[in-house]
N, C-alpha and C positions, 0 to 999 in steps of 0.2 A: 540592493536590489536584485531579484531574481534576473540572471542571464537568459536570453533566449535559448530554449532547448536546441542542444546539437550545435551549438555555436562555437565550440572548441574542436580541435582535431581528436581527442579523446572521445568526444560525446557525438561526433558527426555518424549519423546512421548510414552504413555502408550495404548492410543486407537488406533488401525490399526498401529503399529510400523513399519510395513513393507513400509509405506508411507513417514517415517521420512526422511528427508535431513540432512546429516552430514557434506556436504561439504560446506566450507565457501563461495566459488565462486557462488554456487546455492543459498544460502540465499542473497547475494549481487543482484542476477539476479532477484529474486523475488521483492526486494525492489526498485530497478531499474526500473522496468516494471510498478510499481503501480503509481498512481497520486493522490489517497487519503488514507490516514490512519485514524483509529480510536484510539483515546486515552480513557483510562478509569482512573479514580481517584475516590477515596471515600471521600464525604465531608458530615460530621454529621452522619455517619453510612450509608449513601445512596449512592450506586455507580451511576456514570455518566458517559457516553460515547460521546465523541466529535469527528465529523469528521474534519480532519485537512489537510492544503496541506503541504508536507514535502517533503524532498528530502535525498538521501543518501551522506554524506560528509565523504568519507573514512571508518572509523571504527566507525561511529556514525551516529545517524538520526537527523537531525534538522527540526525544524517545528515553526510555529508562530501562534499567536494570538493577542489578545487585552490586553494591559496593564489594562484595565477596567475589566476583566474578573475574577471573583472570582476563578474559577477553576484553570486559569492559574496562577495566584498568588499563590495558594496551590503547584501546580507543580514547580514553581520557588523556594519555600521553601523548596523542597526536599520531598513532600509527595509521597509514593511510586506508581509507574503507571505501565500501560502495554499499549504498542503501538502494533496494529495489522494491517496488510495488506492483502487483499484477491483478487485473481484475479481469475474469473469464466471463464473455458475455453470450457465448454460443458455441457450438460444433457446427462445422461447415463440411457437408458431403458432396463431393464432386463425383464425377463418373470413374475417377481413378483414385487409388490409394495415395498417390504421390501428391496430387493436386487437392486433398480433402487437407482442411486445416481448422484454425479456430478463429473465432471474433474474440478481441481482446483490448484492452487499454493498459499500458505499462509506462511505468518511469523507472530512471536509473539516476541516481544522483551519486556523484564522485567528490571526493576531498576528505578533510581530516574534521574530527569532532572537536567540540570544546566542552568541557565540564562546566556546567551550570551551578551556581552556590547561592544560598541565602533565598532572598525573595524571588530572584530570578528563576531558581530552580522550583521553589512553590508554585509560579505561575506556570512553569512548563507542566508541572504535574497537574494543574487545574486546566490547562489547555487539552492535555492527553484524557483526562477524565471526561470532559465535556464533548470531545470527539468521539468517544466511544460510548459514554453515557450521557446524551444532552439532558441538562437539566438536573443530575444527579448532585453535581458539587455543592449547590446551594442547600440541600438537605443532609448530604451524609457528614459525618466526622471527618475532619481532614487529618491529614498525617501527623502523628505524634513526633515528639523528638527522636523517640528510639527507632521508629519507622523511617523517618528522614535520614538517620544515620545509615540505615541499612541500604538506603536508595540512592542510586546514581542517575542524574538526568543529565542527557547530552544534548548537543544541538549542532545541526550539519547545515551550512548555508547551501543555498540553491544556487551557487555561482556556478556550478558546472553539472549541467543535468540534459538528459536526453528523454524524448518520450516518443512512444509509437501507439498507434490505434488501427486496428484491422476491423473492418465491418463489412457487412454485405454478404452476398451469396457466393457460390463457387466460380472459380474461373478455370474452366476445363481446358485441356488441350486441344486445339483446334482440330487434331485427327480424331480424336474422340467423339467430337459432334457430328462426325461422318460415319460413325459406326453405328449401324440400325440397332444392334443388340445392345451396346452401351446405352442408346437414346432410349430404350425401354427402361432403363433403370430409374429409381426415384433420386433426384438430387435436390439439394435446398441446403436449409439451415435450421438447426435445432436451438432455440434460445435458451440460455440457462439463467433463471431468475432467482435471485437470492432475497430471502424475507425473513421476518421475525415471526415466530409462532406466538401462541397466546401465553401472556405470563403465568408463571406456576409458583405461588408462594412457598416460603420454606416452612419448615414445621414449627419454628417458634414466632410465626406471625399470629396477632390475636385473631380470633375469628372475626370475619368483617371487616379487616383491614383492607381499606380499597388501594386498588392499584394507582399510583400517581398519574395523572393526566399525561405528563410529559412522557411516561414510559409508553402509554397508550398511542401516542402520536408518533413513536419511532417508527420509520419506513426504511425499507431498503428495496432497490432496484427501481 
């Protein structure tokens, strides 16, 4: 079961605690909205950060990489790790540079991953594919034995996680609001909207091949 975000000493939000999210459903929503996670692991005293495709599967996050990756082998062996997802929703312009900021949703998960195998691994690959490309798994060829041998799927439980959400307009320094010159500045927020463009067929698609309805239904933002 997913623990409440910020419920451990390591995940308690100390910087801007008013932005902390303590609702499990809100944590899940951030993870479900993202497409790319960043995984950090230490190797030989040096921290490394990897971008990975991922998906939430119930009370865990699943992600995959190459079996030839030194860092993925470390993760599979139980090296402590951190996984983060950040969604940037807008820029916030205050009347000072210091108070200007961003609107965002973010999640951080700590722990050790476990390697998935056999049907459990195949299901994780399905879940990741459906998270990134909803509807595709039913039509596309599934991974071959050779492709499976080159792929490592890992799972990280959501037992130790935190989440933060920042939304709304600027929070100006009270003194700036008394300055007539600064009060003539434009202030507010500029939303950032992510969206899919029109599908573009590759050169090998037969003329007239229809774009699948499930692709046309994809929406972001």
